C-alpha positions in Angstrom: 32.3 76.2 30.7 33.1 73.9 28.0 36.9 74.2 28.4 37.0 74.1 32.3 38.7 71.2 34.1 36.1 70.2 36.6 38.4 67.9 38.2 40.8 70.7 39.1 40.7 72.8 42.3 38.5 75.8 42.5 35.6 76.2 40.0 34.7 78.7 37.3 34.9 82.3 38.6 33.5 85.3 36.7 34.3 88.7 38.3 32.6 91.8 36.9 34.6 94.9 38.0 34.0 98.6 37.1 36.5 98.5 34.1 36.9 94.8 33.2 35.5 91.4 33.4 37.7 88.4 34.4 36.9 84.8 33.5 38.8 82.2 35.4 38.7 78.4 34.5 40.2 75.6 36.3 42.8 73.9 34.1 45.2 74.9 31.4 44.5 75.9 27.8 44.7 72.5 25.8 45.4 74.4 22.4 47.8 77.0 24.0 47.5 80.7 24.2 48.6 81.4 20.7 46.3 78.9 19.1 43.4 80.3 21.2 44.1 83.8 19.7 44.3 82.5 16.2 41.2 80.0 16.4 40.4 77.3 14.1 41.0 74.5 16.5 38.4 73.3 19.1 39.3 70.9 21.8 36.7 71.2 24.6 37.1 69.3 27.7 33.3 68.9 28.2 32.0 67.5 24.9 28.5 66.7 26.3 28.2 70.4 27.4 29.4 71.5 24.0 26.8 69.1 22.4 24.2 70.7 24.5 25.0 74.2 23.3 25.1 73.0 19.8 21.6 71.7 20.1 20.3 75.1 21.0 22.5 76.8 18.2 25.1 78.2 20.4 28.7 77.5 19.5 30.0 75.9 16.3 32.8 73.8 17.5 35.1 75.8 15.1 37.5 77.4 17.7 36.2 80.9 16.8 35.1 82.1 20.3 38.2 83.6 21.5 39.1 85.2 18.1 35.6 86.7 18.0 36.2 88.3 21.4 39.5 89.8 20.4 37.8 91.1 17.1 35.0 92.7 19.2 37.4 94.2 21.5 39.5 95.7 18.5 36.3 97.1 16.9 35.4 98.8 20.1 38.8 100.4 20.3 39.3 98.7 23.8 42.7 97.3 25.1 43.4 93.9 23.8 42.2 91.1 26.1 44.7 89.3 28.1 45.0 85.4 28.4 46.9 84.4 31.4 47.9 80.8 32.4 48.6 80.1 36.0 50.1 76.8 37.3 49.9 74.8 40.5 47.0 74.9 40.5 46.4 75.2 36.8 44.1 78.0 35.9 43.3 80.0 32.6 42.2 83.6 32.8 40.6 85.8 30.1 40.8 89.5 31.2 38.5 91.7 29.1 39.2 95.4 29.9 37.0 98.2 28.9 39.8 100.8 28.9 40.2 102.6 25.5 43.5 102.2 23.7 45.9 105.1 24.3 46.8 107.3 21.2 50.5 107.8 21.1 51.1 111.7 20.7 54.3 112.9 19.2 55.5 116.1 17.6 58.5 114.3 15.9 58.1 115.0 12.2 60.0 111.9 11.3 57.4 109.8 13.1 54.5 111.5 11.4 56.1 110.7 8.0 56.6 107.0 9.1 52.9 106.9 10.2 52.0 108.3 6.9 53.9 105.6 5.1 52.5 102.9 7.2 48.9 104.1 6.4 49.7 103.9 2.7 51.2 100.4 3.2 48.0 99.4 5.2 45.8 100.9 2.4 47.7 98.8 -0.1 47.5 95.7 2.1 43.7 96.3 2.7 43.2 96.5 -1.2 45.1 93.3 -1.6 43.1 91.7 1.1 39.8 92.9 -0.4 41.0 91.6 -3.9 41.8 88.2 -2.3 38.4 88.0 -0.6 36.8 88.8 -3.9 38.8 86.1 -5.6 37.8 83.7 -2.9 34.1 84.6 -3.3 34.4 83.9 -7.2 36.1 80.5 -6.3 33.2 79.7 -3.9 30.6 80.5 -6.4 32.4 78.4 -9.0 32.6 75.6 -6.6 29.0 75.7 -5.6 27.8 75.9 -9.2 29.5 72.7 -9.9 28.9 70.8 -6.7 25.5 72.3 -5.6 25.0 71.8 -1.9 28.4 71.5 0.0 29.8 71.4 3.4 31.9 74.3 4.8 34.9 71.8 5.2 34.8 70.8 1.5 34.6 74.6 0.4 37.4 75.5 2.6 39.6 72.7 1.4 38.9 73.8 -2.2 39.8 77.5 -1.7 42.6 76.7 0.7 41.4 78.6 3.8 40.6 77.8 7.5 37.1 76.9 8.4 36.4 80.1 10.4 37.6 82.3 7.5 35.6 80.4 5.0 32.5 80.6 7.1 33.1 84.4 7.5 33.3 84.7 3.7 30.3 82.5 3.0 28.2 84.6 5.3 29.1 87.7 3.3 28.0 86.3 0.0 24.4 87.5 -0.7 23.5 84.6 -3.2 24.8 81.8 -1.1 22.4 80.4 1.6 23.0 78.1 4.5 21.1 74.9 4.9 20.7 73.1 8.3 21.9 73.9 11.8 25.5 74.7 13.0 26.5 71.1 13.3 25.2 70.0 9.9 25.3 73.2 8.0 25.8 73.2 4.2 25.7 75.8 1.7 24.0 76.3 -1.7 24.2 78.9 -4.5 20.8 80.7 -5.2 19.7 80.5 -8.7 
């Protein structure tokens, strides 16, 4: 609703079907499909409506809504959501299918070896990613011990990550506590 172009033709349409939900908004995506998937940039058309949602602690104006949907669908093992843009009249569709991803079956020995190699590479990448997250957690603790109460944007700038990723890491740290609501949230290190 906050991204709909209410001056465009046709209104917001939400269709619930047996195997999917389709959201249709009038207007094009102002950040583009790729940026919607990545997140981190929020450009709502209806800022007053966004403010109303913020007042009841819904939404953070961080551009993390669509990436959260994609992550949830990935976690459930469902087919990746589809973002579709139509023009004349401009409309943006988000199609959320409940179909499970198809497992590819093959008896090719070479394919099995390649898959095994990929799994090893993924494990190695996952370990690197975990190590990087642990390093970022230590940087955050160091920053908060020096600066005490700090905004997410200041912490993100210090560790060199996006706001949504920094926020996700902050929520994982047991000895870091949020202060304030979504729009004025700050973080402190418990002592």
